[in-house]
C-alpha positions as CSV (number, residue, x, y, z in Angstrom):
1,X,60.5,69.2,-218.6
2,X,56.7,69.3,-220.1
3,X,54.4,71.3,-217.8
4,X,51.1,70.5,-217.5
5,X,48.4,72.2,-219.7
6,X,45.2,74.2,-218.3
7,X,42.9,71.9,-220.0
8,X,43.9,69.3,-218.0
9,X,41.9,70.9,-214.7
10,X,38.7,71.4,-216.8
11,X,38.6,67.6,-217.3
12,X,37.3,67.7,-213.4
13,X,39.7,64.3,-213.1
14,X,40.6,65.4,-209.4
15,X,36.8,65.6,-208.6
16,X,36.1,62.0,-208.3
17,X,39.8,60.5,-208.5
18,X,41.1,57.2,-206.6
19,X,44.4,59.2,-205.2
20,X,47.5,56.7,-203.5
21,X,49.4,57.9,-200.9
22,X,53.0,57.2,-201.0
23,X,55.0,57.7,-198.1
24,X,58.3,57.1,-200.1
25,X,60.7,56.0,-197.3
26,X,58.2,53.1,-196.9
27,X,56.9,52.0,-200.0
28,X,59.5,50.1,-202.5
29,X,63.5,49.8,-201.7
30,X,64.9,50.1,-205.4
31,X,69.0,50.5,-204.3
32,X,68.8,47.7,-201.1
33,X,69.8,50.4,-198.7
34,X,66.9,49.5,-196.4
35,X,65.3,52.8,-196.9
36,X,62.6,53.3,-199.9
37,X,63.2,55.5,-202.6
38,X,61.9,56.8,-206.1
39,X,63.4,53.3,-207.9
40,X,61.6,51.5,-205.8
41,X,58.3,53.3,-206.7
42,X,59.0,53.5,-210.4
43,X,59.5,49.2,-210.3
44,X,55.8,49.4,-208.7
45,X,54.2,51.3,-211.2
46,X,52.7,48.1,-213.2
47,X,51.2,47.5,-209.2
48,X,49.4,50.8,-209.0
49,X,48.4,50.6,-212.4
50,X,46.7,47.2,-212.0
51,X,45.4,48.8,-208.3
52,X,43.4,51.2,-210.5
53,X,44.4,54.7,-209.0
54,X,44.2,57.9,-211.1
55,X,46.9,59.8,-209.2
56,X,49.9,59.3,-206.6
57,X,50.4,61.9,-203.8
58,X,54.3,61.6,-202.5
59,X,54.8,63.0,-199.1
60,X,57.8,65.4,-198.9
61,X,60.6,63.6,-200.7
62,X,62.9,66.8,-200.7
63,X,66.3,67.2,-199.0
64,X,65.9,66.9,-195.5
65,X,67.1,65.5,-191.9
66,X,64.1,63.5,-191.4
67,X,63.7,64.9,-187.9
68,X,60.3,64.8,-188.5
69,X,59.7,62.6,-191.8
70,X,60.7,64.6,-194.2
71,X,58.1,67.3,-193.0
72,X,61.2,69.1,-192.1
73,X,62.5,70.1,-195.4
74,X,65.8,71.7,-196.6
75,X,65.5,72.6,-199.9
76,X,62.6,72.5,-202.2
77,X,64.8,71.6,-205.2
78,X,66.7,69.1,-204.5
79,X,65.2,65.3,-204.0
80,X,66.9,63.9,-200.7
81,X,69.7,61.5,-201.7
82,X,68.3,58.9,-199.7
83,X,65.3,58.7,-202.0
84,X,67.3,59.9,-205.5
85,X,67.8,62.7,-207.6
86,X,65.3,65.1,-209.4
87,X,66.3,63.6,-212.5
88,X,65.0,60.3,-211.1
89,X,61.6,62.5,-210.1
90,X,61.4,63.8,-213.3
91,X,61.1,60.4,-215.0
92,X,58.8,59.0,-212.7
93,X,56.2,61.8,-212.9
94,X,56.6,61.3,-216.9
95,X,56.6,57.5,-216.2
96,X,53.8,57.5,-214.0
97,X,51.5,59.9,-216.5
98,X,52.6,58.0,-219.7
99,X,50.3,55.4,-217.6
100,X,47.8,57.9,-216.7
101,X,48.5,58.0,-213.4
102,X,49.1,62.2,-212.0
103,X,51.5,63.1,-209.7
104,X,50.6,65.0,-206.4
105,X,53.5,66.3,-204.1
106,X,53.5,67.9,-200.8
107,X,54.4,71.6,-199.6
108,X,54.7,72.6,-196.3
109,X,54.5,75.9,-196.1
110,X,54.5,76.5,-192.2
111,X,58.1,75.9,-191.4
112,X,61.4,74.6,-192.7
113,X,64.2,72.8,-191.6
114,X,66.4,74.1,-189.2
115,X,68.9,73.6,-191.6
116,X,67.3,75.1,-194.6
117,X,69.9,78.3,-195.8
118,X,67.5,80.5,-194.5
119,X,67.4,79.7,-190.7
120,X,71.2,79.0,-190.8
121,X,71.7,82.4,-192.2
122,X,69.6,83.7,-189.7
123,X,71.3,82.2,-186.9
124,X,74.7,83.3,-188.0
125,X,73.8,86.9,-188.5
126,X,72.1,87.7,-184.8
127,X,69.2,89.3,-183.4
128,X,67.8,92.3,-185.2
129,X,69.1,91.3,-188.4
130,X,66.9,91.1,-191.9
131,X,67.7,87.2,-191.7
132,X,66.1,86.6,-188.7
133,X,62.7,88.6,-190.1
134,X,61.8,85.5,-192.3
135,X,61.2,83.7,-189.0
136,X,59.6,84.1,-185.9
137,X,62.4,85.5,-183.3
138,X,61.7,86.8,-180.1
139,X,63.1,87.7,-177.0
140,X,61.8,85.9,-173.9
141,X,59.9,87.5,-170.9
142,X,60.9,87.7,-166.9
143,X,64.1,89.7,-166.1
144,X,66.5,87.6,-167.5
145,X,64.3,86.7,-170.7
146,X,64.1,82.8,-169.5
147,X,60.5,82.8,-170.2
148,X,59.0,81.8,-173.7
149,X,57.4,84.6,-175.6
150,X,53.9,83.5,-175.1
151,X,51.9,80.5,-173.8
152,X,51.1,78.5,-177.1
153,X,51.6,75.1,-177.3
154,X,53.3,72.8,-179.9
155,X,51.3,70.7,-181.8
156,X,53.7,67.9,-180.6
157,X,53.4,68.8,-177.2
158,X,55.2,71.3,-175.0
159,X,56.5,75.0,-175.6
160,X,56.5,75.4,-179.4
161,X,59.7,78.2,-178.3
162,X,63.5,77.3,-178.3
163,X,66.1,79.6,-176.8
164,X,69.1,80.2,-178.6
165,X,72.6,81.2,-176.8
166,X,72.2,84.9,-178.0
167,X,69.2,84.6,-175.9
168,X,66.5,84.9,-178.7
169,X,64.0,82.6,-178.9
170,X,62.5,81.3,-182.2
171,X,58.8,80.0,-183.0
172,X,58.0,76.6,-184.0
173,X,54.8,74.8,-183.8
174,X,55.8,71.3,-184.7
175,X,59.3,69.9,-183.5
176,X,62.6,72.2,-182.5
177,X,64.2,71.4,-185.8
178,X,60.9,73.2,-187.9
179,X,61.2,76.6,-187.1
180,X,58.1,78.5,-188.4
181,X,58.3,80.9,-191.4
182,X,57.1,84.8,-191.4
183,X,54.2,84.7,-193.8
184,X,54.0,88.2,-193.4
185,X,57.4,89.0,-195.0
186,X,57.2,89.1,-198.9
187,X,60.2,87.2,-199.5
188,X,58.5,84.2,-198.2
189,X,55.5,84.7,-200.3
190,X,57.9,84.6,-203.5
191,X,59.8,81.8,-202.8
192,X,57.1,79.7,-202.1
193,X,55.4,80.8,-205.7
194,X,58.6,80.1,-207.3
195,X,58.6,76.6,-206.1
196,X,55.0,76.1,-207.3
197,X,56.2,76.9,-210.4
198,X,59.5,74.8,-210.4
199,X,57.0,71.8,-209.9
200,X,54.5,72.5,-212.1
201,X,57.0,73.0,-214.8
202,X,58.1,69.7,-214.1
203,X,54.8,68.0,-215.2
204,X,53.3,68.0,-211.4
205,X,49.5,67.7,-211.4
206,X,48.7,69.0,-207.9
207,X,50.1,70.1,-204.7
208,X,48.9,68.7,-201.0
209,X,49.6,71.5,-198.7
210,X,50.7,70.6,-195.0
211,X,49.2,72.0,-192.4
212,X,47.1,74.7,-194.5
213,X,45.3,76.5,-191.8
214,X,48.4,77.5,-189.6
215,X,51.1,79.8,-191.6
216,X,49.9,82.9,-190.8
217,X,50.2,84.2,-187.3
218,X,49.1,87.3,-185.5
219,X,51.6,89.5,-185.6
220,X,52.0,90.4,-181.7
221,X,52.2,86.9,-181.2
222,X,49.8,87.3,-177.9
223,X,49.4,84.4,-175.1
224,X,46.3,82.4,-176.1
225,X,42.6,83.4,-174.9
226,X,40.3,80.4,-175.2
227,X,37.8,81.2,-177.2
228,X,39.4,84.2,-178.9
229,X,38.5,85.5,-182.4
230,X,40.9,85.6,-184.8
231,X,42.9,82.5,-183.2
232,X,46.2,84.1,-183.5
233,X,47.8,81.4,-185.4
234,X,44.9,78.9,-186.6
235,X,42.5,79.9,-189.8
236,X,43.5,83.4,-190.3
237,X,41.6,85.3,-192.8
238,X,45.3,86.7,-194.3
239,X,45.5,83.1,-195.3
240,X,43.3,83.2,-198.2
241,X,44.9,86.0,-199.9
242,X,47.8,83.6,-200.1
243,X,45.9,80.7,-201.1
244,X,44.3,83.4,-204.1
245,X,47.7,83.7,-205.4
246,X,48.7,80.2,-205.2
247,X,45.5,79.4,-207.1
248,X,46.2,81.8,-210.2
249,X,49.4,79.9,-210.8
250,X,47.8,76.4,-210.4
251,X,45.0,78.1,-213.0
252,X,48.3,78.8,-215.4
253,X,49.2,74.9,-215.4
254,X,45.7,73.2,-215.1
255,X,47.1,71.9,-211.7
256,X,45.0,71.4,-208.5
257,X,45.3,71.8,-204.5
258,X,44.1,69.7,-201.7
259,X,45.0,71.3,-198.4
260,X,45.3,69.4,-194.8
261,X,42.6,71.7,-193.4
262,X,41.8,70.6,-189.9
263,X,38.8,73.0,-188.5
264,X,35.7,72.2,-186.9
265,X,33.3,75.3,-188.0
266,X,31.8,74.1,-191.5
267,X,31.8,77.5,-192.6
268,X,35.1,78.1,-192.2
269,X,36.3,75.0,-193.9
270,X,34.5,75.7,-196.7
271,X,36.2,79.1,-197.4
272,X,39.1,77.2,-198.3
273,X,36.8,75.5,-201.1
274,X,35.6,78.6,-203.1
275,X,36.0,78.8,-206.5
276,X,39.6,80.9,-206.5
277,X,40.8,78.9,-203.5
278,X,41.7,75.6,-203.2
279,X,40.1,73.0,-205.1
280,X,39.9,70.3,-202.3
281,X,40.3,69.7,-198.9
282,X,40.7,66.7,-196.8
283,X,37.7,65.7,-195.0
284,X,39.1,64.5,-191.2
285,X,35.6,64.1,-189.7
286,X,34.9,61.0,-192.0
287,X,38.6,59.7,-191.1
288,X,38.3,60.1,-187.2
289,X,34.4,58.7,-186.9
290,X,33.8,55.6,-184.9
291,X,32.4,52.9,-186.7
292,X,28.9,53.8,-185.9
293,X,26.0,54.1,-188.5
294,X,24.3,57.2,-186.9
295,X,27.3,58.8,-186.8
296,X,28.7,57.8,-190.0
297,X,25.7,59.2,-192.1
298,X,26.0,62.6,-189.8
299,X,29.8,62.7,-191.3
300,X,28.9,62.0,-194.5
301,X,25.9,64.5,-194.4
302,X,27.6,67.3,-192.9
303,X,30.4,66.8,-195.4
304,X,28.9,66.8,-198.6
305,X,26.4,69.8,-197.4
306,X,29.7,71.9,-196.3
307,X,30.9,71.1,-199.7
308,X,27.9,72.0,-201.6
309,X,28.0,75.3,-200.1
310,X,30.9,76.3,-202.4
311,X,30.7,73.3,-205.1
312,X,33.8,71.8,-204.4
313,X,34.1,67.8,-204.4
314,X,34.2,66.0,-201.1
315,X,37.5,63.8,-200.2
316,X,37.7,60.5,-198.6
317,X,39.9,59.1,-196.7
318,X,40.3,56.2,-193.9
319,X,44.1,56.4,-193.1
320,X,47.2,58.2,-193.9
321,X,50.8,58.6,-192.8
322,X,49.9,60.1,-189.3
323,X,46.6,58.0,-188.3
324,X,46.5,54.4,-186.7
325,X,45.7,52.2,-189.3
326,X,42.3,51.0,-190.1
327,X,42.4,47.4,-189.3
328,X,43.9,48.0,-186.0
329,X,41.1,51.2,-185.4
330,X,38.2,49.3,-186.2
331,X,39.3,46.5,-184.1
332,X,39.1,48.2,-180.8
333,X,36.5,48.9,-178.4
334,X,36.8,52.8,-179.4
335,X,36.9,52.9,-183.0
336,X,37.4,56.4,-183.9
337,X,40.7,58.7,-183.6
338,X,42.0,61.2,-181.7
339,X,45.8,61.9,-181.1
340,X,45.4,62.4,-177.6
341,X,44.1,59.0,-176.8
342,X,46.9,57.1,-178.6
343,X,48.6,55.0,-176.1
344,X,50.7,51.9,-176.0
345,X,49.0,48.2,-175.1
346,X,45.6,49.0,-176.4
347,X,43.6,45.9,-176.6
348,X,42.8,45.1,-180.8
349,X,40.4,42.4,-182.4
350,X,42.6,42.6,-185.9
351,X,39.4,39.5,-187.2
352,X,36.9,42.2,-186.5
353,X,38.7,45.1,-187.4
354,X,39.5,43.7,-190.9
355,X,36.3,42.7,-191.3
356,X,35.0,46.5,-190.9
357,X,37.8,47.7,-192.3
358,X,36.7,45.9,-195.8
359,X,33.0,47.3,-195.2
360,X,34.3,51.0,-194.4
361,X,36.7,50.7,-198.0
362,X,33.1,49.7,-200.0
363,X,31.6,52.6,-198.0
364,X,34.3,54.9,-198.7
365,X,34.5,54.4,-202.3
366,X,30.9,54.5,-203.1
367,X,30.6,58.3,-201.7
368,X,30.4,60.9,-203.9
369,X,34.0,62.7,-204.5
370,X,37.2,62.0,-204.4
371,X,39.0,59.1,-202.6
372,X,42.6,58.8,-200.9
373,X,43.8,55.5,-199.8
374,X,47.2,55.3,-198.0
375,X,49.7,52.6,-199.1
376,X,49.1,49.3,-197.5
377,X,45.4,50.3,-196.8
378,X,44.8,47.7,-199.7
379,X,46.6,45.0,-198.4
380,X,44.9,45.7,-194.7
381,X,48.1,46.1,-192.8
382,X,47.4,46.7,-189.2
383,X,49.2,49.0,-186.9
384,X,52.7,47.8,-186.1
385,X,53.7,47.6,-182.5
386,X,57.7,49.5,-182.7
387,X,60.1,48.4,-180.1
388,X,60.4,51.4,-177.6
389,X,64.3,51.7,-178.7
390,X,63.7,51.7,-182.2
391,X,61.0,54.6,-182.3
392,X,61.8,57.9,-184.6
393,X,58.8,59.9,-184.4
394,X,59.0,63.0,-182.6
395,X,55.7,62.9,-181.6
396,X,56.8,60.0,-178.9
397,X,59.8,62.0,-177.9
398,X,58.1,65.2,-176.9
399,X,55.1,63.4,-175.3
400,X,57.6,62.3,-172.8
401,X,57.4,58.8,-173.9
402,X,53.4,58.1,-173.0
403,X,52.3,58.6,-176.9
404,X,53.5,55.6,-179.5
405,X,53.9,58.3,-182.0
406,X,53.1,57.6,-185.7
407,X,55.9,55.0,-187.2
408,X,53.6,52.2,-186.8
409,X,51.5,53.3,-189.7
410,X,54.6,53.7,-191.8
411,X,56.6,50.4,-191.4
412,X,57.9,49.3,-194.9
413,X,55.4,47.6,-197.2
414,X,55.4,43.6,-197.5
415,X,55.9,43.0,-201.4
416,X,57.1,39.6,-201.7
417,X,55.9,36.3,-199.0
418,X,59.1,34.5,-199.6
419,X,61.8,37.1,-199.6
420,X,64.0,38.7,-196.7
421,X,62.1,41.3,-195.1
422,X,59.0,40.6,-197.0
423,X,60.7,41.8,-200.3
424,X,61.1,45.6,-199.6
425,X,64.2,45.7,-201.1
426,X,67.5,43.4,-200.5
427,X,68.7,41.4,-197.3
428,X,69.2,44.9,-195.5
429,X,66.8,45.4,-192.5
430,X,64.5,47.9,-193.5
431,X,64.9,51.3,-191.7
432,X,61.7,50.5,-189.4
433,X,61.3,46.9,-188.3
434,X,58.4,45.0,-190.0
435,X,56.8,42.8,-187.2
436,X,57.5,38.8,-187.7
437,X,54.3,38.2,-189.4
438,X,54.4,40.8,-192.2
439,X,55.1,38.3,-194.7
440,X,51.6,37.0,-194.4
441,X,50.2,40.4,-195.6
442,X,52.4,40.5,-198.7
443,X,51.2,41.7,-202.3
444,X,52.7,39.1,-204.2
445,X,50.3,36.3,-201.9
446,X,47.0,38.8,-202.1
447,X,47.2,39.3,-205.9
448,X,47.1,35.6,-205.9
449,X,44.0,35.0,-203.5
450,X,40.4,36.3,-205.1
451,X,39.1,37.1,-201.2
452,X,42.1,39.0,-200.0
453,X,41.9,42.6,-199.4
454,X,43.9,43.6,-202.1
455,X,41.7,42.0,-204.5
456,X,38.7,43.7,-203.0
457,X,40.4,47.1,-203.6
458,X,41.3,46.1,-207.3
459,X,38.0,45.2,-208.0
460,X,36.2,48.0,-206.2
461,X,38.7,50.2,-208.1
462,X,37.6,48.8,-211.4
463,X,33.7,49.1,-210.9
464,X,34.4,52.3,-209.5
465,X,35.9,53.5,-212.8
466,X,33.5,51.6,-215.3
467,X,30.0,51.5,-213.7
468,X,28.1,54.2,-214.8
469,X,26.2,54.5,-211.6
470,X,29.0,56.1,-209.8
471,X,27.9,59.2,-211.7
472,X,30.4,61.3,-213.4
473,X,32.2,64.7,-212.0
474,X,30.0,67.3,-211.6
475,X,26.7,68.4,-209.7
476,X,24.9,65.0,-210.8
477,X,27.5,62.9,-210.0
478,X,28.5,64.3,-206.6
479,X,24.7,63.7,-204.8
480,X,23.6,60.5,-202.8
481,X,19.9,59.8,-201.8
482,X,19.4,57.7,-198.3
483,X,17.1,54.8,-198.3
484,X,15.0,53.6,-195.5
485,X,16.5,50.9,-193.5
486,X,16.5,49.5,-190.0
487,X,18.8,51.5,-187.3
488,X,22.2,50.7,-187.7
489,X,22.4,50.2,-191.5
490,X,23.4,52.7,-193.7
491,X,21.8,52.4,-197.5
492,X,22.1,55.0,-200.4
493,X,22.1,55.4,-204.0
494,X,23.9,57.0,-206.5
495,X,23.0,57.8,-209.9
496,X,21.8,54.8,-212.5
497,X,20.4,52.5,-209.8
498,X,23.5,51.9,-207.9
499,X,23.1,51.5,-204.4
500,X,25.6,50.7,-201.6
501,X,24.1,49.2,-198.2
502,X,26.6,48.5,-194.9
503,X,25.5,46.7,-192.0
504,X,26.6,48.0,-189.1
505,X,24.4,45.9,-186.5
506,X,24.8,42.4,-184.8
507,X,22.3,40.3,-187.2
508,X,22.2,40.0,-190.7
509,X,19.6,42.1,-192.8
510,X,18.1,41.5,-196.1
511,X,19.3,43.2,-199.0
512,X,17.4,46.3,-200.6
513,X,15.6,45.5,-203.8
514,X,18.2,45.3,-206.5
515,X,18.7,43.2,-209.9
516,X,22.8,42.1,-209.5
517,X,24.8,41.8,-206.5
518,X,28.2,43.9,-208.0
519,X,30.4,43.2,-204.7
520,X,30.7,42.5,-201.4
521,X,33.0,42.8,-198.8
522,X,33.1,39.5,-197.1
523,X,30.5,36.4,-198.1
524,X,26.6,37.0,-197.6
525,X,24.9,34.8,-195.2
526,X,21.8,32.6,-196.0
527,X,19.0,33.2,-198.3
528,X,21.3,36.1,-199.4
529,X,21.2,38.5,-196.2
530,X,23.9,40.9,-195.5
531,X,25.9,40.0,-192.4
532,X,27.1,42.2,-189.7
533,X,30.3,44.8,-190.7
534,X,29.5,43.9,-194.4
535,X,29.0,46.2,-197.3
536,X,27.5,45.7,-200.7
537,X,27.7,47.1,-203.7
538,X,24.3,46.5,-205.7
539,X,22.5,47.6,-209.3
540,X,18.9,48.3,-208.1
């Protein structure tokens, strides 16, 4: 077990890295049982090298009953048997690193699984016990305690409280099977610091922090009041002390953090990126932004400005394991993203969505900072319609069946056009059903097609690594300059005369002055003009 060296973080690799998100359960099935696993990932490392990514972010691969896709962790030091073993994880980390690819893992500090040893001990110990102090147990309200302790609403809908036979209630901001931890308890803090060291010792280069603004709670657990500051459980000041202690540990190993921080207040968001806290945080304003030139430019400007406050690099992401896939989202009338707006049967123009997704890929990869790519985006996968009787996501069930949930972006990947189940594993049906046309998106077929989405991503990532115009990490490489354009067209320069231009209006436009076209998301129109919903990289 070779730990990282502190000098690794000083290379600033993370400031402009291309990071590929792996949802292990759906990436590749190495043992043929219908579920993706670490053996499948190891077998696909050559594909990831050819794609050109710098790091892999793994969603939770730990022991879990999978009540919420692995975000209900039962043991952070054990790999779930469906995925493999700890020894396989160590091999994967080492093999990827030997190929120049670092590993980022997921930590879920807000909650654990209801099958975690701490929670089962708390249930057995009963009311008033020290074991229950690690969580948020409370008596109910009303004459018989039948009313939840407060009026909070779960992130998955409904009350975040579940009552036990002994009369007490426990808090879970997510699914019932995900009890929230009490971060005011020193044992909770110590355990997470030990878990960080456990994985850093095994060569992990970074940690993504799930729901990073949620772990700390007002000890009184008061009812929610709109506009109340501080919020009883979002973005509380106590979090910053926690993350400062984590940063000190990461610095020992040269490791980095990326936080999942959903906050509308840019000043408060930037606090998490101060030099002694998190290195980076996800940029959800850009991810959720509609396909609109003005709104995209504002999202880019706001993102760069809020990161400049603390000298942190921005991150750019179009999709992840929770969000409707880009091709589908951009093919709809409403091209933004909002969890509350998800419904069954939304009309989608996939040809339009694919054209826009190709342009968005070049836009996002040209921006200064780190880029995150969710598995399957490089294949242009659309959101899949999962039959209602096969849906597994708790968001669907907590909504009473109105929300289609997130399974549509988690369908197992297509690797081989001619193999059963598109080459995901063997002749065993995958854990989620694949659409009938899934093999048409297969990686082997796209790899042989120079005009495919996969070929576009490979070439874009190659240029991103090799073209000096993308800049080096640091202040000079993290700037852009907007060029004057017609309304509806975005154009900016980076360093060394690199230009990115995206046309979002209904007619082809002239390209800015240039000496060379490096890459376009689609064919140019007559006279070398840029068509609607098309992007180009130029050398000025």
